[in-house]
N, C-alpha and C positions, 0 to 999 in steps of 0.2 A: 492420600493425595486429594486435596480439595478440588472441586469441579473447576475445570478451566485452567488448572495450574499446569505448568510445564513439568516434565518428568525430571528426576534428579540425576540420572546418569545416562550418558550417551552410549548406545550399543550398536548404532548403525555404522557400517563401514564408510569411511570417507571416500569421496571421489578419488579416482586414481590421480597420481601426481606425475607431471611430465616436465622436462626441461623446456623453457619457452621456445627455443629454436626448433624443437621437434614437432611443434604444432603451429609453426609459421609466425611466431613472435620474435622480435629482435631482443636478445638478452639485455643489451645496453639501454634500449628504449624502455624496456620493462623496468629496469632498475631506476631509470630516470623518473618514472612515475612515482616510485617510492621516495626518491630524493626530493622531488617537489613537495610531496606531502610532509616529509620530515622537516623541510624548511618552514612550512606553515606551523608545525609544532614548535620549532625553535623560536619563531617570531611570536609565539604565544597567541596565535589566532585560532589554533585548533588544539583541543585538549588531547585527542588521540583518535586512532582510527584502525579499522581492519579492512584491508583491501583484498579483493579476490577477482581473478580472471580465469575463466575456463573456456577451453576450445577443444572441439572434437572429443568431448566427454572427459577431458582431463584438466586438472588444476595446473595452470602455468604460473600462477602467482597466488600466494596466500600468506600475507604478512601483516603483523600488527606493529603499530608505532605509537609513541607518546604515552599518555597516562590513561589508565582505566578510570581513576578518580583523581582529578587534578588537586582537589583539596587535601588529599592524603599522599599525593605523589606516587600512587600505586601504579606500577607499570601496566600498560595494556596487554591483554592476553588474547590469543587466537580464539578462545571460546568465550569471549566476553558476551554478555547478554545486553541487548539494546532494545529500547522502546522503538518499535518500527512504525508506529502510528498507521499512516494510510497504506503502507505495504501490507496491511491486513486485508485491504479491499480485494486484491487479486486472489488471495487464498479463499475468502468467502465466496467470491464469484465462481471459482472452480468448484467449491463444495455445492453451490447451487446448480451448476451444470451437471454435476453427478446425479442430483435428484431428477433433473430433466431427462437424463439418459435412462433413469429407472422408471420413467413414466409417472412420476409423482407430481409434476408441475409442467406447465407450458409457459414459455416466455410471453406469449400473448395474453396470458391470464391477467385480469385486473388485480391490483394489489388487494382490493377489498374482498376478493374471493377468499383470501387467507386471513386478512385482518379487517374484519367488518367495521372497525372504528373509522376506516378511511372512506366509507361509502358516502358520507356527507361532506367530503372535503371541498373547500372553497379556494379560489384564487384571490389574492389581495391586490386589487387594482388601485393605483394611486390617483386620486381625483381631488384636485384643488388642495393638495398637501396632506390629505388624509386617506386612509385605507378604506376602500369599499369592497365588501365581499361579493363575489360573483360565483354562480354555479359553473362547474367545469363543462366544457364542450365535449371532452372525452376523458375517460378515466385513465389514471396512470397505470401502466402495466409493469410486469416484472422486468421486461426489456428496458423500459424507461428507468427503473431503479438501477440496473446494471450499467447503463450508458450515461447516467446523470442527466436525463431529460424529463424526470418526473416532476420538476418544479420546486423541489426542496433546495435549501441553501444552507450555508453555515453562518452562524451569528458573527463570526470574526472575518467574514468575507466582504463586509461593507456596513453601511449605516442606514440602509433603507428602513422604512417603518416595519416591514416584515422581519428583517434581521434584528431589529431592536426588540420585537416581540419574542424572538428566539432567546435573546440574551436575558430579557426580563424573566422568562420562564425557566432560566438556567437549564436549557434543554440538553446541555452536554454533561450534566452532573452524573457522576459514576455511582451515586447512591440509589438510583432507580434500577429495578429489574428491566430486562429488555421489553417485557410486556408493559410495564408502567411507562417506560420511555415512549413506546409506540403510541399509547393512548394520549400521552401529553403532547406529542408532536402532531397527532391527528386533530387536536383542538386548535392548532395554529394554521393560518392561511398559507397557501403556496405562493412563491414569488412569481412563478410563471405558469401558464397553462401547460399541462403535460404535452410533451412532444414538440414544443415550439422553440426551445432554447437549451443549450448545454450550460448548465449551472452546477458547479461543483458543490456538493452539500451532503446532507445526512442520509442520502438515499441508501447507502450500503449498510448503515445502522438499521434501517427499516428492513432491508433484505435479510439481515441476520435474524430478525424476528420472524420473517416469513419462513426462513429455513427451520427455525424451531418448531413452528406450527406444522410444516410439511413433513418434518422428520420425526416429530414426537419427542425430541431430545432438546436439552439446552444447547446453545450454540457451542459452548466450550466442550461439552461431552461429545457432540457430533463431530466436531473438527478433530478431537483427540482420537476417536475410534475410527473414523472413516478416512482421515487424511494424514494426520501427524504420525500415527502408529504405522500405517502401511508404508509411508515414505521414509520412515526412520528419522522424523523430525522430533527428536526426544527432548530438545531444549526450547520448545515453542509453546507458549500458553498465555493466558490472560493475567497471570500473576506468577511470581517467582518464589518457590519455596524457600524457607529459612536457610536450609543447608547450601543453597546456591546463590544467596544474595550477595556474597562477596565477589561475584563475577559481574555484577551490574555496572555498566558504563555510565558515567555521570558527566554532565556538561560543566563548564565553568560556573562559578558562583555568580559572576556578573559578566555581562556581555563585553568581550574584548574591544569592541568598537564604540562602547559607550551607549548603546541602545538599551531600550527597555528589555530586561531579561525575560524570556518566555519561561513560564513555570511548567516543568514536565510532569507527567502523571507518575504517581507512586505505585510502581509495579510490585512493591513489597506487600501491599495489601490486596486481598481478594475482593474485587469490585462486585457490586450487585449487578451492574450493567456490563455485559460482555460485548463490547462495542465491535460490531462487524466492520465498521468503517475505520477504526483506529486504535484498538485496544491491545493488540498482541505485543509480546516481547519475544525476541528470537536471537539467534546467533548467525554469523556469516555462513558457517558451514551448514546449518539447518536450512537457511534460505537458499543456499546453493543447491541443495537437494531438490527443493521445490522448483527452482529455475531449470535445472537439468531435466526434471520431469516435464516441464513445459516444452523445452527444446526437443525432447524426445517424443513430442506430440502425445503426451498423456500416459507415459510409462516410465518406470524407473526400477532397475534391478529385477526385472521380470514381473513387477506389479503394475498392472494397468488399471487406472482409475477413470480415464476418459478416452474416448475414441479419437483418432487423429483428426477426423473431420470436425469434431466438436471443438478441438483446440484451434484449428484453422478458422472456424466460425467466430470464436471468441476474440481472436487477434486480428480480425478484419475490421475495417471502419464501419461503425453502425450509425454514424451521424448523417452521412449523405449531405443534403442541403440544409440541415438544421443548423442555425447559426450559433456561435459561441457568444454568451453574454459579454457585453462590453466592459463589465466591471472586473473584479479581481480574478475571475475565472479565466479571462483571456490570457493572463500571464502564466497560467498553469499549462495551457495547451499551445505549444509553439506553432508558428506558421508552418504549413505543409504537413500538419498532423490532423488526424481525426481521433475518435475514441471508440474502442471496442467494448467488450463486456468485462470491465475491470482494468483495462490497460489503455494508455495512450498509444496510438498506432501511427507509424510514419507512412505517408502517402507519396511523398516526393523526395528525390535524392537531394535536391537543393532547397532553397527558400529558408529553411530553419538555420539558426546560427551555430548549430553543432552538427558534426558528422553523423552518419548512420545510413544503413541500407533501407531501401523501400521494403516495408513489411516488418521492420524491427519494432519492438514495443517496449514500454518502460513505465515505471511509476516510482514514487518516492514517499518518504514520510516526513512529517512536520519537524521532527527532531534531528533531521539531517541524513537519514538513511536513503539510499537510492540504488536502483538496479536498471539494467536494460538487457534485452535478449535480441540477438541478431541472427535469425535462422539462415540468412544468406551466407553468413560467415561461420555458421555453426559455433557461435560464440555467445557467452553471457558474461557480465561483470556485475559486481556488487560492492558497494562502499558503505560500511557501517561506521557512523560517528554520531556524536550527540553535540552538535553545534548549531542549534536551531536557527539563529538569526543569520547565519552564513550559508544556509543550506543550498540556495540557488547557485552561489558562486562555486561551491565544491562539486555540485552535480555537473556543471558545465566543464569545469576543470578536469574532473575525472573522465568524463566522456571523451574529451579531446585527447587526453594522455593515453587512454586505452586504445583508441583507433590509431594513434601514432605508432603503437607497438606492432601493428600488423604489417608484415613485409613480404609475404608470399604472393 
């Protein structure tokens, strides 16, 4: 098995299954959720999907619909493998907190303690239309990386001079090792002074490299040994082995609404860069095990990887009065929400345009995958699909339909 590859056979027991009504879900409303998704498939707006709802530790819904590969009309399967992109971030954040609990790092540590290339980092200030480099007033910390306040950005999040430098450097190329990526990024300016704005970006990719230095292992090897194996996530990794590639879910060849089709990563190839921010492939059942572990406050099937207080700490708001950047980042963090250590966190019952309890947390991936965890309802839900241009619509639709099933 190549480093970072997912395993070839699942040996982990599935979560127990329960009838929807036995865990407080309306059977008719649960089925309505699937009927709505099926109508999207029939309208050829959605290639296929796997939907999952769990409550009180049991699966009340686990169904697949549509096509695994629309080009071949292959039916979707429950164990389909999806590119989960940014749903990698919560996993890497948990792995980092495991190292914190082992005394191998502090969240207050500056990034440069582990990655010296960041010691001379500059912030790019826009003056008269050009970027002028300025010294930082304070260094970026590991907490800044985890809550996206370190000043990094994504090249596709806007067209500022700093973002154009990211694009020109091809900073997202998968042909660099994590160490090479880190050095390349350290040569580019920050978009913001650390600690002054929430800007979604490549911070968790940097965190992945920190994890390598702190653990002495590659990111893929560490995640496999310390997280995936203990949690029974046997179908999760940075690439898919040949014997399992027939299970990879694919998007439409062209966008059904006529937009520019997003090119998805090729998880059939073993990448040089194991992206902590967006490189993993996984299945609905594997990710469900991770989410149940989080809902159990750091434990699954007798295996404890985090303490309960650490999970509570991760899923609390870490932004406080730090503002959200007015650019594309604002669309990712709904009103009434803050951000914890790897997750968006709900602070108010109302305000946002979708339902959810205070204290619930969520995130998603650029190819359409999404999840949310609601501790107050002892509930989590996950939707796996590869329809990147329609991802925001399906995230909101899924959230609404899941909360509509709760009737107890």
